[in-house]
DRENDO-1510 file (C-alpha; in Angstrom, 1 decimal, always signed):
<recs>
REC; n; res; u; v; w
REC; 1; MET; -134.9; -50.0; -63.2 .
REC; 2; ARG; -137.5; -49.1; -60.6 .
REC; 3; ARG; -141.1; -49.9; -61.3 .
REC; 4; ILE; -144.3; -49.1; -59.5 .
REC; 5; ILE; -146.9; -51.9; -59.8 .
REC; 6; THR; -150.4; -51.7; -58.4 .
REC; 7; MET; -152.9; -54.4; -58.2 .
REC; 8; THR; -156.4; -55.0; -56.8 .
REC; 9; VAL; -156.9; -58.4; -55.2 .
REC; 10; ASN; -159.6; -60.3; -53.3 .
REC; 11; ASN; -159.0; -59.7; -49.6 .
REC; 12; ARG; -158.5; -63.4; -48.6 .
REC; 13; PRO; -155.9; -65.2; -46.4 .
REC; 14; GLY; -152.8; -66.2; -48.2 .
REC; 15; VAL; -153.0; -63.8; -51.2 .
REC; 16; LEU; -150.1; -61.6; -50.1 .
REC; 17; ASN; -148.0; -64.7; -49.4 .
REC; 18; ARG; -148.7; -66.2; -52.8 .
REC; 19; ILE; -147.8; -62.9; -54.6 .
REC; 20; THR; -144.6; -62.2; -52.6 .
REC; 21; GLY; -143.7; -65.9; -53.2 .
REC; 22; LEU; -143.9; -65.3; -56.9 .
REC; 23; PHE; -141.4; -62.5; -56.6 .
REC; 24; THR; -139.1; -64.6; -54.4 .
REC; 25; LYS; -139.1; -67.6; -56.6 .
REC; 26; ARG; -138.1; -65.5; -59.6 .
REC; 27; HIS; -135.4; -63.4; -57.7 .
REC; 28; TYR; -137.1; -60.1; -58.1 .
REC; 29; ASN; -136.2; -57.5; -55.5 .
REC; 30; ILE; -139.1; -55.9; -53.8 .
REC; 31; GLU; -138.2; -52.4; -52.5 .
REC; 32; SER; -141.5; -51.8; -50.7 .
REC; 33; ILE; -145.0; -53.2; -50.4 .
REC; 34; THR; -148.1; -51.4; -49.2 .
REC; 35; VAL; -151.5; -53.1; -48.8 .
REC; 36; GLY; -154.9; -51.7; -47.7 .
REC; 37; HIS; -158.6; -51.9; -48.2 .
REC; 38; THR; -160.2; -50.2; -51.1 .
REC; 39; GLU; -163.6; -48.6; -51.6 .
REC; 40; VAL; -165.0; -51.9; -52.5 .
REC; 41; GLU; -165.7; -54.3; -49.6 .
REC; 42; GLY; -163.6; -57.4; -49.9 .
REC; 43; VAL; -161.0; -56.0; -52.3 .
REC; 44; SER; -157.5; -54.7; -51.3 .
REC; 45; ARG; -155.0; -52.6; -53.2 .
REC; 46; MET; -151.4; -53.6; -53.3 .
REC; 47; THR; -148.6; -51.3; -54.4 .
REC; 48; PHE; -145.2; -52.9; -55.1 .
REC; 49; VAL; -142.0; -51.0; -55.9 .
REC; 50; VAL; -139.7; -53.4; -57.5 .
REC; 51; ASN; -136.3; -53.3; -59.1 .
REC; 52; VAL; -136.0; -55.1; -62.4 .
REC; 53; GLU; -133.3; -55.4; -65.0 .
REC; 54; ASP; -135.3; -54.2; -68.1 .
REC; 55; GLU; -138.7; -53.5; -69.6 .
REC; 56; ARG; -139.1; -57.2; -70.7 .
REC; 57; THR; -138.7; -58.3; -67.1 .
REC; 58; ALA; -141.4; -55.8; -65.9 .
REC; 59; GLU; -143.8; -57.1; -68.6 .
REC; 60; GLN; -143.1; -60.7; -67.4 .
REC; 61; ILE; -143.9; -59.8; -63.8 .
REC; 62; ILE; -147.2; -58.3; -64.9 .
REC; 63; LYS; -148.1; -61.5; -66.9 .
REC; 64; GLN; -147.2; -63.7; -64.0 .
REC; 65; LEU; -149.2; -61.6; -61.5 .
REC; 66; ASN; -152.2; -61.9; -63.7 .
REC; 67; LYS; -152.1; -65.7; -63.5 .
REC; 68; GLN; -152.4; -65.6; -59.7 .
REC; 69; ILE; -155.7; -66.6; -58.1 .
REC; 70; ASP; -157.5; -63.7; -56.4 .
REC; 71; VAL; -155.7; -61.0; -58.5 .
REC; 72; LEU; -158.3; -58.8; -60.2 .
REC; 73; LYS; -156.3; -56.1; -62.0 .
REC; 74; VAL; -152.6; -55.3; -62.4 .
REC; 75; ASN; -151.1; -52.0; -63.6 .
REC; 76; ASP; -147.5; -50.8; -64.1 .
REC; 77; ILE; -148.0; -47.1; -63.4 .
REC; 78; THR; -144.4; -46.1; -63.5 .
REC; 79; ASP; -144.5; -44.1; -66.7 .
REC; 80; GLN; -147.9; -42.5; -66.0 .
REC; 81; ALA; -148.8; -39.3; -64.2 .
REC; 82; ILE; -149.3; -40.6; -60.6 .
REC; 83; VAL; -149.9; -39.5; -57.1 .
REC; 84; ALA; -147.3; -41.4; -55.0 .
REC; 85; ARG; -146.8; -40.9; -51.2 .
REC; 86; GLU; -144.8; -42.4; -48.4 .
REC; 87; LEU; -145.0; -41.9; -44.6 .
REC; 88; ALA; -142.0; -41.9; -42.4 .
REC; 89; LEU; -141.5; -41.6; -38.7 .
REC; 90; VAL; -138.1; -40.4; -37.6 .
REC; 91; LYS; -136.9; -40.5; -34.0 .
REC; 92; VAL; -134.1; -38.0; -33.5 .
REC; 93; SER; -131.8; -37.4; -30.5 .
REC; 94; VAL; -132.3; -33.8; -29.4 .
REC; 95; THR; -131.5; -31.7; -26.4 .
REC; 96; PRO; -134.0; -28.9; -25.4 .
REC; 97; ALA; -131.5; -26.3; -26.8 .
REC; 98; LEU; -131.7; -27.9; -30.3 .
REC; 99; ARG; -135.5; -28.3; -30.5 .
REC; 100; GLN; -136.2; -25.0; -32.2 .
REC; 101; GLU; -133.5; -25.7; -34.7 .
REC; 102; ILE; -135.2; -29.0; -35.6 .
REC; 103; TYR; -138.6; -27.3; -35.8 .
REC; 104; THR; -137.0; -24.8; -38.3 .
REC; 105; LEU; -135.4; -27.6; -40.3 .
REC; 106; ILE; -138.5; -29.6; -40.8 .
REC; 107; GLU; -140.9; -26.8; -41.6 .
REC; 108; PRO; -140.2; -26.5; -45.4 .
REC; 109; PHE; -140.9; -30.3; -45.6 .
REC; 110; ARG; -144.3; -29.8; -44.0 .
REC; 111; ALA; -143.3; -32.4; -41.5 .
REC; 112; SER; -144.6; -32.4; -37.9 .
REC; 113; ILE; -143.6; -33.4; -34.4 .
REC; 114; VAL; -145.8; -36.2; -33.2 .
REC; 115; ASP; -143.9; -37.1; -30.0 .
REC; 116; VAL; -141.6; -35.2; -27.6 .
REC; 117; SER; -139.5; -36.6; -24.8 .
REC; 118; LYS; -136.7; -35.2; -22.8 .
REC; 119; ASP; -134.0; -36.5; -25.1 .
REC; 120; SER; -135.8; -37.1; -28.5 .
REC; 121; LEU; -138.4; -36.0; -31.0 .
REC; 122; VAL; -140.5; -38.2; -33.3 .
REC; 123; ILE; -141.0; -36.4; -36.6 .
REC; 124; GLN; -143.7; -37.5; -39.2 .
REC; 125; VAL; -143.2; -36.7; -42.8 .
REC; 126; THR; -145.3; -37.6; -45.8 .
REC; 127; GLY; -144.6; -37.1; -49.5 .
REC; 128; GLU; -142.7; -38.6; -52.4 .
REC; 129; SER; -139.8; -40.9; -51.5 .
REC; 130; GLU; -137.2; -38.4; -52.6 .
REC; 131; LYS; -138.7; -35.8; -50.1 .
REC; 132; VAL; -138.7; -38.3; -47.2 .
REC; 133; GLU; -135.1; -39.3; -48.1 .
REC; 134; ALA; -134.0; -35.7; -48.2 .
REC; 135; LEU; -135.4; -34.9; -44.7 .
REC; 136; ILE; -133.8; -38.0; -43.3 .
REC; 137; GLU; -130.4; -36.9; -44.6 .
REC; 138; LEU; -130.8; -33.5; -43.1 .
REC; 139; LEU; -131.7; -35.0; -39.8 .
REC; 140; ARG; -128.8; -37.5; -39.8 .
REC; 141; PRO; -126.2; -35.2; -38.2 .
REC; 142; TYR; -128.5; -34.7; -35.2 .
REC; 143; GLY; -128.5; -38.4; -34.4 .
REC; 144; ILE; -131.3; -40.6; -35.8 .
REC; 145; LYS; -132.3; -43.2; -33.3 .
REC; 146; GLU; -135.0; -45.0; -35.4 .
REC; 147; VAL; -136.7; -44.7; -38.8 .
REC; 148; ALA; -139.9; -46.4; -39.8 .
REC; 149; ARG; -141.1; -46.0; -43.4 .
REC; 150; THR; -144.4; -47.3; -45.0 .
REC; 151; GLY; -143.1; -47.6; -48.5 .
REC; 152; THR; -144.7; -46.0; -51.5 .
REC; 153; THR; -148.4; -46.2; -52.2 .
REC; 154; ALA; -149.7; -44.7; -55.5 .
REC; 155; PHE; -152.3; -44.5; -58.2 .
REC; 156; THR; -152.8; -42.6; -61.4 .
REC; 157; ARG; -153.9; -39.0; -61.4 .
REC; 158; GLY; -157.4; -38.1; -62.5 .
REC; 159; SER; -159.2; -40.3; -65.0 .
REC; 160; GLN; -156.3; -41.5; -67.1 .
REC; 161; LYS; -156.6; -44.5; -69.3 .
REC; 162; THR; -154.3; -47.0; -67.8 .
REC; 163; ALA; -152.3; -49.6; -69.7 .
REC; 164; ALA; -153.8; -52.1; -67.4 .
REC; 165; THR; -153.8; -55.8; -67.8 .
REC; 166; HIS; -157.3; -56.8; -66.7 .
REC; 167; LYS; -158.5; -60.1; -65.5 .
REC; 168; THR; -162.1; -61.0; -65.6 .
REC; 169; ALA; -163.1; -62.0; -62.1 .
REC; 170; PHE; -166.2; -62.1; -59.9 .
REC; 171; ILE; -166.1; -60.9; -56.4 .
REC; 172; ILE; -168.2; -63.1; -54.2 .
</recs>
């Protein structure tokens, strides 16, 4: 079962390593990780997409993450109304004759061309993972040279009450 777990952490060296080490030791598969600064100086937001066997395992992950030094707040937002996005860059082999066909193909996805060379195009697409995957599949017959994906980043919509597990911490 796929879970989206977000957490805020103190932005210090070694925090990401300790958290991914926790997943590794317990044999949890991490599908994607995104990390970035938040609106609060010295605090970062991490978004993990993980595959777990059942609900109990997901709850265990949350408990273990809360025990980590520098973890401020942990949320499993999978079952909530969320805004989730991913960015992908896709380099496609293309001749000048096929360029217009590619432009037409990517238009419904609101994707854009960010680089053009004589034998390839780099396409940028953002959206939910399913949208990104659908575009990649449509581009596959043209000859994909490279794909780079950021992984999912997400948070809850509006001002929902989160079923968060809070940890009291002071940011210094």
